[in-house]
Residue, then its C-alpha position, 0 to 999 in steps of 0.5 A: m283631918n285636916l280639911l283645910r289641905k283640901s278645901l276652902a269651904i268653911l264651916f262659919s258659926i260666927s257672924l262676919h259681924a263679929v270681927c275678932l272674936a280672940s287675940g294672938p296668933l293664928d294658926v292660918v289666916l285666908v287672905g282677902g277672899t269674898v266671905f259668904d255667911g250663908s244668910g243670903a246676903e252679899g258677899v264681903i272681902a275679908d280675911v278668914g283666921l283660924s285657931g286649931d278647927r275653929i274660925t276665931a277672927i274675920g276682918d283685916l288681919s293683915s297685922r296678925a301674927a299666922e302660921l300659914r296665911l294663904d291668898v284667896t283673893g278673888l276666891a269665894v269663903t262660904p259655909g261648907f256645903v250640906d248634901i241632904h241625899s247622900h249614900a256615904v254609908r250603905d247596909s255594911v262596913d264593906s259597902s260604905g264609902i264613908f269607913r273606904w274613904p274617909d277622906a271623903e275626898n269626892y265631896i271636899r273638893q265640891g266644897v261638901t262638908s256636911v252628908i245626910g245619909g239614909p234617903d230612899g227609904s233604906s238607913w242604918h239602924p239602929v242609928s246609935e250603932l252607926f254613930t257609934m262607929l264614926e266617932a271612933a273613926p272620924p271622917s273628914v265631913n260631918f254626918g248625919t241620916f234619916v231613918g228610912h222606911n224600907t228599913v223599918r218595913a222589912l225588920a217588921m214584915g220581910r219583903a212581903d207584898r201587902a198592908p201590916s198589921a196593927a201590931e206590925l205598923q206599931q214595930m215601925q213606929d217604935l223602931v222611927e220613934l227610937d232612931m228619933k231619939e238617937g239623932a235621925f233628922g226624919l223618915s225617908s220613903g222610897l216607894k218606887y223600891i222594896p218593900g216600900a212600894y207595897a206601902n198605901s199612903g197612909e201608913v208612911v202617914a202614920l211613921a211621918r207622925v211619929a217622925g214630926q213629933y221629934g221635930g224630923i221632916y219628911i224625904t222622899h224617892m217618889r212612888e214614882e217619877g214617870v208616867g206617874l208624876i203628878d199622882s205622885v206629887n199630890e202623894t207627898i204633899l199629902i204625906g206631909q199634911e197629914g203628918g204635920l211635918p216638913a217634906q220635900i221630894t228628893h232628885h225632883k225629875a221628869m222622868g220619861a219622853r211621856m213627861w219631858g216638859k211636866s215639871g211646870e206643873t209638878l213645881a205649881l204643885v208645890d208652889a200651891a202647897n206652900a201658899r196653904g201654909l204647908d213646907i214643902s221643899i225639893d232638892q235635885y241633882p243637876y243632870a238629866a240621869s239618873s242612877t240606881g240598881i238594874d231591877v228599877l225596870f221590874p214592875a214592883w209585884s216581881l220583886a216581892g219575897n225572897e231571893a230564890t221565890r224571884m229568881a223561880r218567877l224568872q224561870d217560870p215562862d209565863t209569869r217570865a214574860q209578864i215581867k218582861a212586859g213590865i220591863i219593856d213598859n219601863i223602858i219605853n216610858d220611863r228610865g229606859g228613855n225609849d232606847p237601849s242605848r240610854v241605859a248604861i252599866a255603871s257597876c257589876g261585880w260579877d262581870p267588870s267588863l260591863n262597866g260603862l257599857n249600856l244595854a245597846e252595845i251589849l247587845l251588840r257584844q253578844g250577837r243580837d239585834v239592838d231592840i226593846e224586847n232583846a234588851a228586856e231579855l237581858v236585862m233579865e239575864i244581868e238580875q239573874n246573874g247577881g243584877c248591876s248599877a245603872v245609869y239611867h239617860a231620860m230626862a230632859e235637860e230643860d226640867v232639869v233647869r226649869i226645877m233647879k231655879h226654883p225658890r224652894t230648890m236645893v242642891a244634893s248628889d244623890g251620890g256616895i264616897h267614892m274614889p277615881a277609876e272605881d267603876r264608871p259612877h254617877p258624875r254627880n258623885y263628883g260633880s254635883f255642887a261645882r256643875v251648879l256653881g260653875 
């Protein structure tokens, strides 16, 4: 895999002080770029020499023979960026971009050379199986993964809406330990998603302690990013403290108009926790819109059980009315941004003609009034037909900027590996790192 064809983001394993590690001809010399070593130090104008897939010389290489010399004057030569939150791997080979498009051009062209999968509580299990497949067909990016709380919970107890038995909790701990021993970076949770939403903090702490014993971190899609945001930040800090490991709020945001501006409070909580000696960090994609399945608008209780059970709830008039009330609340106060036009379909396998349309546009196309009640009905109809992924325009730019400026914030895409013109994916898949740097 020739990354140089696609990026000048070079992963340094040596210091700028090591001017020359080998004599003789070089394969490639990057001439005159501003070289950053990843330490936070100011950039230095220097040449960088490559031999095979290694950096072998840094400095004035004007006298060194090379097969190819590229003038990169005015450009930055940096360590490859790490995307700490990637959906490059999903739950099957066919749904995983890293297997479908191993060149990963949407990452490489942003300067990303390493991606960490298994976020939001969902991961491939066992990770050893995944690593074996990737070693057999190496992608253009380095890959690591977390072990997902939702994944191990589903293996131990399905989608049950209850606390685990002692035996089930032990099984989850054993699964976390297995994946940590096989190379996972830590534990991820998706407490907004099923079945993680049914877990209490104590369950997550018990698993986080296992990950911490192996040097792992805890990274979380918090229980709530809207009305329950403050409580969810406090829960994350508590899990890090009681679990005895670093904790990271992933894709941190303030969702829904009622919470706009609240990032000042959440960041103050992070600062206070770090001042107490904890290790709490943040990642963020630099956009005021999120993206996930349309079922995120459903109340969590309505998603318990298998598909037949969930669909049966929608057939019962009384239960359907309760579900609709929950969806209306989420449209008004959470990801819906209090406006059906703020929810746009990104990918809909059963009806691709919906891709790119927002709920208001779909209602108009169907000859229905555009209001939140009809939007809630439409959401239920979409889910009954197989569901879709959607983009939710429900954040304030001021919160995005405030979070981005915080010293404990790192850039992450929350994206996957995509090909242009496939569906209508969130722009974070292509532009997260470029938007921050640009």
